[in-house]
Residue, then its C-alpha position, 0 to 999 in steps of 0.5 A: t500500500l505504501a509502495k502504491l502511494l509512493f508510486n502515485e506521488l512520483c510517477a509524474e516525474f518519470e518518462y516511463t513508469c511501471f507497477v508490477p505485482l510479481k509472479k513466479n514465472t520470469k517470462e510472465i513477469e516480463d509480459e506483465v512489466y510490458s502490459s503495465m508500462y506507461h510512457l508519459g502517463k499513457q499505456l504502451t500500445k506495442r504488441v508484447k512480442e515486439w517489446q524487449l527490456t532493451d527498449l528501456r535503455q537510457k530511459i528515465l524509469l520508475l519501476v515498482l516490483d511488489d513482493i520479491d521473494n526469490g532469486s529469479h526475481v532478484a535476477f530479473l530486477q538486476d537485468i532491468v537495471s543493467k539494460n535500463d542503465c540510467a542513473n536517474s531511474r528509480y527502483i522500488v521493491t517490497c519484500r518480506d525477506r531481509n536476506i533477499l534485500n541484503s543481496l541487493d544494493s538497496r536502502v531498506f525501509d522497515v514497515k512498522f505495525l500500526n499503533p492502537e489508535s491507527s488500528t482502531k481507525l482502520f478497522m472502524s472504516y471497514a466495520f462501521p463506515y461513516p456515518t455508521e456507529p457501533s452500538p454501545s454493546l459492540k464498542e467493547w468488542v471493537h477494542k478486543i478484536v482490534a488488539k487481536c489483529d496485532g496492527l496488521p492492516l490486511t487483517l484489520e481490513v478483512i476482519g472489519k469487512y467480515l463484521k460490517t453487517k454483524v450486529s449480534e454480540s455472539i458473532w463478535m464473540q465467536c470471531l474473537h475466540a477464533l482470533d485467539e486460537a489463531e495466535n497459537v500458530v507458531s509461524l508468523d506467516d501461518q498466524l496471519w493466514a489463520k487470522l484471515r481464515v476466520s472470515y473465510d471459514r464463516l462464509g455461507s455456501q454461496 
């Protein structure tokens, strides 16, 4: 989310701009880079087969690669940097593995968890969009559930959306207990998915 915000603020300063959520297959990534590439605010119209990374040589480029998570992604980024060969270009990546970032000549910005105030504000924007207000009986549950989301924006959003139309205290109680159980998972990644599954597991058959 921060990478998208930064990209949107900076893109007017660059000749070529591209924001790419990464996939595993390198060839797919090359196609995705082209299909997401803009020149002076307009999307490129060449057919993918006619386009090559060398077309970017000496062009002022802003490139965001979202979710680098393996060596082939790193190699792809280094290939683009080499073929672009422009000192005024900028490359932004998001990653959950510091070891991968350490293999790059990069400046690392650690994204912190949200504080309780910001967490509550984000959760409320999904669970009770303005001008909706929680009933007095639900207000105490808001703080308990927000605390269980551990300041993770995605969890706050997903759980907030799930509880948006729920007015029964029993449903909020069940959600809190499920979030409690998710905390027993050891791995942080698995714990995140366990918390996101709280809303998924309660979907109806349709």
